[in-house]
C-alpha positions as CSV (number, residue, x, y, z in Angstrom):
1,M,70.2,-69.3,-14.9
2,I,69.5,-65.6,-15.5
3,Q,71.2,-64.0,-18.5
4,S,71.6,-60.4,-19.3
5,K,70.9,-59.5,-22.9
6,K,73.0,-56.3,-23.0
7,R,74.4,-55.2,-26.3
8,V,78.1,-55.3,-26.5
9,Q,79.8,-52.5,-28.4
10,A,82.2,-53.5,-31.2
11,S,84.8,-51.1,-30.0
12,G,84.7,-52.7,-26.5
13,M,85.3,-56.1,-28.1
14,I,88.2,-54.7,-30.2
15,I,89.8,-53.2,-27.0
16,L,89.4,-56.6,-25.3
17,L,91.1,-58.4,-28.2
18,L,93.9,-55.8,-28.3
19,V,94.5,-56.1,-24.6
20,L,94.7,-59.9,-24.8
21,T,97.0,-59.7,-27.8
22,N,99.3,-57.3,-25.8
23,V,99.3,-59.6,-22.8
24,I,100.2,-62.6,-25.0
25,A,103.0,-60.6,-26.8
26,I,104.5,-59.4,-23.5
27,R,104.3,-62.9,-21.9
28,E,105.9,-64.6,-25.0
29,G,108.5,-61.9,-25.3
30,Y,109.4,-62.2,-21.6
31,T,109.5,-66.0,-21.4
32,D,110.4,-67.4,-24.9
33,N,111.1,-65.1,-27.8
34,E,112.1,-61.5,-27.7
35,K,110.9,-61.0,-31.3
36,C,107.3,-61.0,-30.0
37,Y,107.8,-57.5,-28.6
38,W,107.6,-56.2,-32.2
39,A,103.9,-57.1,-32.2
40,L,103.5,-54.3,-29.6
41,V,104.6,-51.7,-32.2
42,L,101.3,-52.5,-34.0
43,T,98.9,-53.4,-31.2
44,L,99.7,-50.6,-28.7
45,P,98.8,-47.7,-31.1
46,L,95.7,-49.5,-32.2
47,L,94.7,-49.9,-28.5
48,L,95.2,-46.2,-27.9
49,I,93.1,-45.3,-30.9
50,A,90.3,-47.6,-29.8
51,I,90.3,-46.2,-26.3
52,L,90.2,-42.6,-27.6
53,N,87.4,-43.6,-30.0
54,I,85.2,-45.0,-27.2
55,S,85.9,-42.0,-24.9
56,R,84.9,-39.6,-27.7
57,K,81.7,-41.5,-28.2
58,R,80.9,-41.3,-24.5
59,H,81.6,-37.5,-24.5
60,D,79.4,-37.0,-27.6
61,K,76.6,-38.9,-25.9
62,K,76.8,-36.7,-22.8
63,Q,76.9,-33.6,-25.0
64,N,73.8,-34.8,-26.9
65,V,71.9,-35.4,-23.7
66,A,72.8,-31.9,-22.5
67,L,71.5,-30.5,-25.8
68,D,68.3,-32.4,-25.6
69,M,67.7,-31.0,-22.1
70,Q,68.1,-27.5,-23.4
71,A,65.7,-28.0,-26.3
72,D,62.7,-25.7,-26.4
73,P,59.6,-27.9,-26.6
74,K,57.7,-25.1,-28.4
75,A,60.3,-24.7,-31.1
76,S,59.7,-26.2,-34.6
77,D,61.9,-28.9,-36.0
78,S,63.8,-26.5,-38.2
79,E,64.7,-24.4,-35.2
80,W,65.8,-27.4,-33.2
81,V,68.2,-28.5,-36.0
82,A,69.7,-25.1,-36.1
83,H,70.2,-25.0,-32.3
84,S,71.5,-28.6,-31.9
85,G,74.2,-28.4,-34.6
86,K,72.8,-31.4,-36.4
87,G,72.9,-31.1,-40.1
88,S,75.7,-28.6,-40.0
89,I,78.7,-28.9,-42.4
90,C,81.4,-28.7,-39.7
C-alpha cells in the first residue's frame, strides 16, 4: 500500500472538526432535540473565522511568491528587506 506523507495543516483539521460538529448538531436538532441548534451559534462563527484564516494564508503565500519573483538578485539583503515589506512595523 502506498501512503502519501503530506503535512496536514492544523487549520484544515479545525475546519473538518467544525463541519462535522455542525452536521451532527443539525442532524440531532432535526431528528431528536431542537436544543441542539444552539450549538450552531458557537460553531458557525468559528467555522467562518477558520475559513477566512486559511484563505488569508493562501493569499499571503501567493503575494510572497510574487514578491520573490520581483526580487533583484543583485540587491543586498538590506535592500531586499526594504522592498519586500518584511521587518516593517505595519
